[in-house]
N, C-alpha and C positions, 0 to 999 in steps of 0.2 A: 362612551358613549358619546356622542353632541348631541346638542338641544337639537338639530336640524335631521341627524340620525335615526334620533328617537320619536320625531312625528313619522317619518316616512314608515318607521319600523313599524308605529301603529295602525295607518291605513292603512299598511300595507296585508298587517294584522287582520283586520276590517274588513276590506274589499276578500280576501280570502276566504276566509270565514261565514260572512255573510255573503248578501248580496248589494251592498253596497252603493259606489258608482254607476251602475246599467248590466256590471260584464258581473260574471258571479263563474265560478271554476266546480261547483257543485253538483255531481252527478243529481236527477230528482230520478229514481226509479228504485219501485219493491214488487213484490208480491204480496195475491191479494191475503191476509189471513196474518198479518205481518205486521211490526213493531216499529217505526221508525223514526226517526232525530233527523229538523227541521235547520236549520240557521235562517233566520228571520233578516239577522242582520246587526253589523254595531249596533253599541247605543247609539254614536258621534250621527247614525244617521237616521235610526230608526225612532232615536231620543223617546218622549214618555207617551210615544203613542199606541201601546202596546198593553194589551190587555190580557193581563192573568190572572184571569178567572180562570179556577182547575174543577174535577170534575167531586164533587158536596166540598167545593168550596167558590163561596160568591161574591163575586167582588165588581158590585156598585162604584166605588171611587173611578177604578183604573176600567170598568166591561170588559166583555171576553172577544179572544180574538173566533172567526169564523173559517173554517177549512173548508170550498165547496170548488169543486169542478167544474171547468168548462169545457166547450169543448174546443178544440186545437183549430181549426179552422174557423166559424164560426164565433166562435170566444161564445158563445153562449150556454146557461150556465145547464148541468146533465138533469137536475137534484139532486145529483148524489152530494155524501161532501166522507169527510175524513175526521173519523170520533180523535176527538183530542185525548189524549192520558196525563197528561202533564208540561207545565212549562216552565223556564227560569232562566234565571240568566246565568252565563259561564263570563270566567276570568280566563285566562293566563294566569299558568300553576307558578307559584314563587320562585320555584325555581331556574324555570325558564330567562331566555335575556329581557322579554316582553311584560314579563313582571318582575321583572328584577327590576329595570327601569322605567315605572309603569308610571305616565302622566296621562290624564287625556285629557288635555287641553291642548293638541296637534295646535297650527296657526288655524288662524280662521275660524276656529268651532270653538262653542261656548263649554264652559266649564263642566255646567251642573250635568252631560249628557256619557261621560264618564264609555269606559273601554270594554263598557261589558258585552258580551253575544247574546241577543236573546235567540235561546231555542226552547220548541215546543216541540214534545215528543205526540208520534199520533201511531193512530191504531189504523188500518187498515180494513176497511168491514171484509169478512169473507168470502161477501158474494158482489163485492166492488165491480165495476162494468172491468173490463183490460182494456187497455188498448193506448193510445200517445194524447194526452190530456194538458191543459190549462190550469198549473195550486192559485186558482185565486187568495187571497187574504182580507176580512175582512172586521172590521172592530164594532161591533155593540154595545147597546146597556140594555141593562135587563127593564123592562118595561118596566111605565112610570116612574122612571127616574128624570128628576126634573131637570137636570141639564141637558144642553141642547146634543143635539147626532154627535156622537165620537168622532175627530180624525181617524184615518182607514193608513196603515201602514202602506207604499210602495211596495205591493211585492205579486204580479203572476207571470208565471216563471213554469216553462214543462215540466211535464209530471208523466213517469211512465208508469200505468200498472199493469203485473207480470203478471199469468195465471200462478194461481197458488202452489207451490211442493206438495210433490207427491207423499212426502211423507213427512209431510207438519211437524215444527217440535211443540206436543200441548206445555201453551202458557208462554209461549213468548219472555225472551226478558233475556240477563245473562249471564254467561257461563258461566260455569264455578270455576276451580281454583287448580283443575283439572285439566278443567276444556273438555268434559265429559257430560256433564250435560246443564242446563237451563234454570237457572236462578227464576222463576218467577219476579216479575213487577210487580207488586202489592202497592197495595193502597197508600199504607201506611207510611212507606217508606219516600213515594214520588211527593208526598203532599209536605215531606220532612223540607222539600226543596223551592214549597211554595216564597215568591217571594213579598215579605208584605212591605203596604207602603211606605213611601219615605219626601218626611220634607227635606229640598235640600234646600242650605244659606251659603250667601257667597260672606267668607270674611273683604275687613278690608284690603286696600291692595297698597304699599306696600306689602308682604305678607309677617303680618305679625311671629313671631318665634314663641312668644304664650300667648295665651286668652282663656279670661274666667269671665261666661256666659250665667246670664238667668232667663230661660227662657218661658214665658208661660205657652200654655197650649187648651182647647177646646175641651171641659171634664163634658159638654151635651154628648158633645161631638165619637170623641176619644174613649176607648172601654181602658186601654190600656199605653203606655211609653215603654219598647221590646228594648233600643239600645241605640243608645249615639254610638256615631262613627267619624274617621274621616274616611270616604275612600278616594279621596283621590289619589294613593300609594298602597291603595289596598289597602292602608293600615297600618301598614310596617314600620311608616318612615314620622308616626306622631307617639304622643301617648293623647287620650285622651278615655276621660274619668267622670261619674256623672252619675247623680241620684235623682231622684225623685220623690217630689216631695206633694201627695196625692192629694195633701188636706188641701194643700194652696196652687193643686194646679198647674206646679212648675218643677222643674226639672235647669239642675244648676250643672254647669261645662264646664273642666275644666280641663287646655288644652295646653299644650308642649312640644312643639317642633324644635329640640335640637337639636338635630340635621342640619338644620336651617331649609329643609329642601320645597321650601316656598306652599305650604298650606291655604287653600286660599279657599275651600271649600270644606261643606260638614252634614252630616245626614241624621236628622231625628228620623228612627223607627218608628211604627207604628201601627197597633190593631186597630181600624173606628169599631163604635159600636154597630153593632144589629141594627138593620131598620134603621140609622140613622141617617142627619143630614150630612151630606158629603162633605167630607174635611179641604178648606183651601188655607192657602199659605197665608193669606189674609189672616188670617185666624190664630195664629204667631205672633206674637207680639216681645219682642227684647223686651224685656223692664229692668234689663243691667249690665256691664258690660265695660272690661277691663284689658285692655291691650297693650304688649311690650314687646319692645324689640329684642335684639337676640345680647346687647350688652344691658337690659333689665330694667331698662330706660321709657315710662309709657309713652304709650300710640296714640295719636288720633282715626277715630275710625268709626264707623257703624254695621253687624251685621241685620246682613236682609234674606227674609224667606225667599225664594226663589220662583220655584215650581212643587209640585207632587208626584212624585213617577215611582 
């Protein structure tokens, strides 16, 4: 697959699954009392405007999404909401062509955005009104947060609520292997798909074949460094090793790109301290860095923290 075909494939994936360029192909209708999944769009369109707070997991760093119904004709809020069960990012299956040829940089789109699809799992209340509405998604920060009001994803699409089923399945969930009964969606498995915050770094260009970095992080704001990864190709076309020196508040990162796939970004996922100040990309400092080309010769350049999402 050539580069232009790959870019078109990824853009099509983002538009078809999400709500990207003003067109959409996902019908939105659900019964009272049901649980539904709603794609909010590819990250190349939504970017860092999604809030990831979930029930039991507050997220002052990125805020939370609120799903409210509007009158379809007047676009005035009805006072009714859909209940968020979970929110995550979905990526192409590794065996799919989109997954095999993953490259998050279609022409003209920033590298930091990736091709993950933001997916919300929602409960439609048993007593929700029936009829045709607009579903509006807004993002809120917890009260008292020092950051200005969060920007909001552009999402306002038709949503139809149908009467509840006459014989609803107790505890909406996923069918078991035999397809005979539902497996309840419990809080523990859904909590495990919560996307922790991550700071995205840009590597120098042209892309190095290997890199060694030491990055300091703000201990006063970060409870734990969880992992370091190259997400540009779903982490499969490079080798990333890291160690966390908690005494020095520094991460040592070694990255190798043996396939010369053009790795120009990596991410550090972290868990913020509860009640701590918000983490800013400027809180991370590259204190040591070495880069090498495919022949093992040193390269010039610097890695820079770009954003947190």
